[in-house]
C-alpha positions as CSV (number, residue, x, y, z in Angstrom):
1,X,-69.0,-1.1,-0.4
2,X,-71.4,-3.7,-1.5
3,X,-70.9,-7.3,-0.8
4,X,-72.0,-8.3,-4.1
5,X,-72.4,-6.7,-7.8
6,X,-74.4,-7.7,-10.8
7,X,-72.8,-8.8,-14.0
8,X,-74.1,-10.0,-17.4
9,X,-73.4,-13.7,-18.2
10,X,-73.9,-16.1,-21.1
11,X,-75.5,-19.3,-19.8
12,X,-75.4,-22.5,-21.5
13,X,-77.5,-25.4,-21.1
14,X,-77.1,-28.1,-23.7
15,X,-77.0,-26.4,-27.0
16,X,-78.9,-23.3,-25.9
17,X,-77.4,-20.0,-24.9
18,X,-79.1,-17.1,-23.0
19,X,-77.9,-13.7,-21.5
20,X,-78.8,-13.6,-18.0
21,X,-78.0,-11.3,-15.0
22,X,-75.9,-12.8,-12.1
23,X,-74.4,-11.6,-8.8
24,X,-70.8,-12.2,-7.8
25,X,-69.2,-11.7,-4.7
26,X,-67.1,-8.4,-4.1
27,X,-63.6,-9.1,-3.3
28,X,-61.3,-6.3,-2.4
29,X,-58.0,-5.5,-1.0
30,X,-57.9,-4.4,2.5
31,X,-54.6,-3.2,4.3
32,X,-54.4,-3.8,7.9
33,X,-52.2,-1.0,9.7
34,X,-50.9,-0.9,13.2
35,X,-49.9,2.5,14.6
36,X,-49.4,4.0,11.1
37,X,-47.3,1.2,10.0
38,X,-48.4,-1.1,7.1
39,X,-48.6,-4.8,8.3
40,X,-50.5,-7.0,5.7
41,X,-52.8,-6.7,2.7
42,X,-55.5,-9.3,2.6
43,X,-58.2,-10.0,-0.2
44,X,-61.6,-10.1,1.6
45,X,-65.4,-9.5,1.3
46,X,-66.0,-5.8,2.5
47,X,-68.3,-6.9,5.1
48,X,-67.8,-6.7,9.0
49,X,-64.1,-5.4,8.6
50,X,-63.8,-4.1,11.9
51,X,-64.8,-7.7,13.1
52,X,-62.1,-9.1,10.7
53,X,-59.2,-6.7,11.9
54,X,-59.9,-7.4,15.6
55,X,-60.1,-11.2,15.0
56,X,-56.9,-11.3,12.9
57,X,-55.1,-9.2,15.3
58,X,-56.0,-11.9,18.2
59,X,-55.6,-15.1,16.2
60,X,-52.2,-13.7,14.8
61,X,-50.9,-12.9,18.3
62,X,-50.6,-9.3,17.4
63,X,-52.9,-8.3,20.5
64,X,-53.5,-10.6,23.6
65,X,-57.1,-9.3,24.1
66,X,-59.6,-6.8,22.6
67,X,-58.7,-3.9,24.9
68,X,-55.3,-3.7,23.2
69,X,-56.7,-2.2,20.4
70,X,-57.1,1.5,21.4
71,X,-58.5,2.9,18.2
72,X,-59.9,1.5,14.9
73,X,-61.0,3.3,11.8
74,X,-61.9,2.2,8.3
75,X,-60.5,4.6,5.3
76,X,-61.2,4.3,1.8
77,X,-58.0,4.3,-0.4
78,X,-57.4,4.3,-4.1
79,X,-57.7,0.5,-5.1
80,X,-59.0,-0.8,-1.9
81,X,-59.6,-0.2,2.1
82,X,-57.4,0.3,4.9
83,X,-58.2,-0.6,8.8
84,X,-56.1,1.7,10.7
85,X,-55.6,0.3,14.2
86,X,-53.7,1.8,17.2
87,X,-52.4,-0.6,19.7
88,X,-50.7,-0.5,23.0
89,X,-46.9,0.2,23.2
90,X,-46.1,-3.4,24.4
91,X,-48.0,-5.1,21.5
92,X,-46.5,-2.6,19.0
93,X,-43.0,-3.4,20.3
94,X,-43.4,-6.8,20.1
95,X,-44.9,-6.7,16.7
96,X,-41.9,-4.4,15.6
97,X,-39.4,-6.9,16.8
98,X,-41.2,-9.8,14.7
99,X,-40.9,-7.8,11.7
100,X,-37.4,-7.0,12.2
101,X,-36.8,-10.8,12.5
102,X,-38.2,-11.3,8.9
103,X,-36.2,-8.6,7.3
104,X,-34.0,-10.1,4.5
105,X,-35.2,-13.5,4.7
106,X,-35.9,-15.5,1.7
107,X,-36.0,-19.3,3.1
108,X,-39.1,-21.4,2.3
109,X,-41.2,-18.3,1.5
110,X,-43.8,-18.7,4.1
111,X,-44.4,-15.4,5.6
112,X,-40.8,-14.7,5.5
113,X,-39.8,-17.6,7.6
114,X,-36.7,-19.6,6.9
115,X,-37.2,-22.6,9.0
116,X,-40.2,-25.0,10.0
117,X,-40.3,-23.7,13.6
118,X,-40.7,-20.0,12.4
119,X,-43.3,-21.1,9.8
120,X,-45.7,-23.1,12.0
121,X,-47.0,-21.9,15.4
122,X,-48.3,-24.2,17.6
123,X,-51.7,-23.5,19.3
124,X,-52.3,-23.3,23.0
125,X,-54.4,-26.2,24.6
126,X,-58.0,-25.3,25.3
127,X,-60.1,-26.2,28.3
128,X,-62.2,-29.0,28.5
129,X,-65.6,-27.9,29.7
130,X,-67.9,-28.4,26.7
131,X,-69.9,-31.3,25.2
132,X,-72.7,-31.4,22.8
133,X,-75.0,-34.0,21.5
134,X,-75.0,-35.4,18.0
135,X,-78.6,-34.1,17.5
136,X,-77.6,-30.6,18.2
137,X,-74.6,-30.8,15.9
138,X,-76.9,-32.0,13.1
139,X,-79.2,-29.1,13.9
140,X,-76.6,-26.7,13.3
141,X,-75.5,-28.3,10.1
142,X,-78.9,-28.3,8.8
143,X,-79.6,-24.5,9.2
144,X,-76.1,-23.3,8.1
145,X,-77.3,-22.4,4.7
146,X,-80.3,-20.1,6.2
147,X,-77.8,-17.9,7.9
148,X,-75.6,-17.2,4.8
149,X,-77.2,-14.4,2.7
150,X,-74.1,-13.6,0.6
151,X,-73.7,-17.2,-0.3
152,X,-77.2,-17.6,-1.1
153,X,-76.9,-14.7,-3.8
154,X,-73.2,-15.5,-5.2
155,X,-72.5,-18.9,-4.3
156,X,-68.8,-17.9,-3.5
157,X,-68.2,-17.3,0.1
158,X,-67.5,-19.4,3.2
159,X,-69.4,-19.1,6.4
160,X,-68.1,-19.4,9.9
161,X,-70.9,-19.8,12.7
162,X,-70.8,-19.7,16.5
163,X,-73.3,-22.2,17.7
164,X,-75.1,-22.8,21.1
165,X,-74.8,-26.2,22.8
166,X,-78.4,-27.0,21.5
167,X,-77.2,-26.3,17.8
168,X,-78.7,-22.9,17.4
169,X,-76.7,-20.4,15.1
170,X,-76.1,-17.4,17.5
171,X,-73.7,-15.4,15.1
172,X,-72.3,-15.9,11.5
173,X,-69.8,-14.2,9.4
174,X,-69.1,-14.5,5.7
175,X,-65.9,-13.9,3.4
176,X,-64.6,-15.2,0.1
177,X,-61.5,-16.6,2.5
178,X,-62.4,-19.3,5.2
179,X,-59.7,-17.9,7.3
180,X,-61.2,-14.5,7.0
181,X,-64.7,-15.5,7.7
182,X,-63.3,-17.3,11.0
183,X,-61.3,-14.1,11.9
184,X,-64.5,-12.0,11.6
185,X,-66.5,-14.3,13.8
186,X,-63.6,-14.4,16.5
187,X,-63.4,-10.5,16.4
188,X,-67.2,-10.4,16.9
189,X,-67.2,-12.6,19.7
190,X,-64.3,-11.1,21.5
191,X,-66.2,-7.6,21.4
192,X,-69.2,-9.4,23.0
193,X,-67.6,-11.0,25.9
194,X,-68.5,-14.5,24.9
195,X,-67.8,-17.5,26.9
196,X,-66.0,-20.3,24.7
197,X,-67.1,-23.3,26.7
198,X,-70.7,-22.6,26.0
199,X,-71.0,-23.4,22.0
200,X,-68.9,-24.4,19.1
201,X,-67.8,-23.1,15.8
202,X,-69.1,-24.5,12.4
203,X,-67.4,-23.5,9.2
204,X,-68.5,-24.2,5.6
205,X,-65.0,-25.3,4.5
206,X,-62.2,-27.8,4.9
207,X,-60.3,-27.6,8.1
208,X,-56.8,-26.8,7.6
209,X,-54.3,-26.3,10.2
210,X,-54.8,-22.6,10.4
211,X,-58.4,-22.9,11.0
212,X,-57.5,-25.2,14.1
213,X,-54.9,-22.8,15.1
214,X,-57.3,-19.8,14.9
215,X,-60.1,-21.7,16.9
216,X,-57.6,-22.5,19.4
217,X,-56.2,-19.1,19.8
218,X,-60.0,-18.4,20.4
219,X,-60.4,-21.1,23.1
220,X,-63.0,-23.0,21.2
221,X,-63.1,-26.5,22.0
222,X,-65.2,-28.0,19.0
223,X,-64.4,-27.1,15.5
224,X,-66.8,-28.7,13.0
225,X,-66.1,-28.4,9.1
226,X,-68.5,-29.2,6.3
227,X,-65.6,-30.7,4.3
228,X,-62.3,-32.8,5.0
229,X,-59.7,-31.9,7.6
230,X,-56.0,-32.2,6.5
231,X,-53.5,-34.3,8.5
232,X,-51.9,-31.3,10.0
233,X,-55.2,-29.9,11.0
234,X,-55.8,-33.2,12.9
235,X,-52.2,-33.0,14.5
236,X,-52.9,-29.7,15.7
237,X,-56.3,-30.5,17.1
238,X,-54.6,-33.4,19.2
239,X,-51.9,-30.8,20.3
240,X,-54.3,-28.3,21.3
241,X,-57.3,-30.5,22.8
242,X,-59.6,-29.4,20.2
243,X,-62.5,-31.8,18.9
244,X,-62.3,-31.7,15.2
245,X,-65.5,-32.8,13.5
246,X,-65.2,-33.2,9.2
247,X,-67.4,-34.2,6.5
248,X,-70.1,-32.5,8.4
249,X,-73.1,-33.1,6.3
250,X,-77.1,-33.3,7.0
251,X,-77.5,-37.1,8.6
252,X,-73.6,-37.6,9.0
253,X,-70.3,-36.3,10.4
254,X,-66.7,-37.8,11.2
255,X,-65.0,-37.0,14.5
256,X,-61.2,-37.3,14.4
257,X,-60.2,-36.0,17.9
258,X,-61.4,-36.1,21.3
259,X,-64.7,-37.7,20.3
260,X,-65.8,-37.9,24.0
261,X,-67.1,-34.3,23.6
262,X,-69.9,-35.5,21.1
263,X,-72.5,-37.5,22.9
264,X,-74.9,-40.0,21.4
265,X,-78.1,-38.8,22.2
């Protein structure tokens, strides 16, 4: 399935109108199933779906590591796509127990949770082995757009990039959802045996607490966002030991937590 499709659009400039062709980002429903049991349906950009399914499974705590996913298949369905995964018995038993705990709850309406303790999971504490210079950080920020081909065509998707200590973008994944883009990146990295202490993650979105949580789940020490962080994102970054950078634009950036990792060079 293509990541974009052409549409006809009427464009106005002042009082003048013209008909043009445009490219819009594809958004489709993707069902994630585990051991033939449906778990969730997400709206995503239909690219790198294997990476997405792996990353989602890891950051949501469904599996502990990549090898817990024993098999993965992409299946076309009427109205969307399915990523069918087989996971080991221990992980499936834990997932089954979690699902039973949610049955019949109405509560606050967040993923079936009925209390704050159930709705908000707290991230693990990351290690402290990584630092980078402000120049390297700016190098990555300035080159982000060059690595986003779907965004360049449609203007409608987010990107999540894994960057080296000198600011080179080593891998990037795109999606209409910022969380999906990060899950895709984490899924890709988990399949390559990456070392979380050798780089940092850069996202083309704001930094919500979910983004901090997913970064912490992957052991990433520095999360850089081109837009603003939320208050809960900052709190979670403090809890997890993550250096959170926001408003990361060419020539400027704000460091909200653990600023000692960002060196003035």
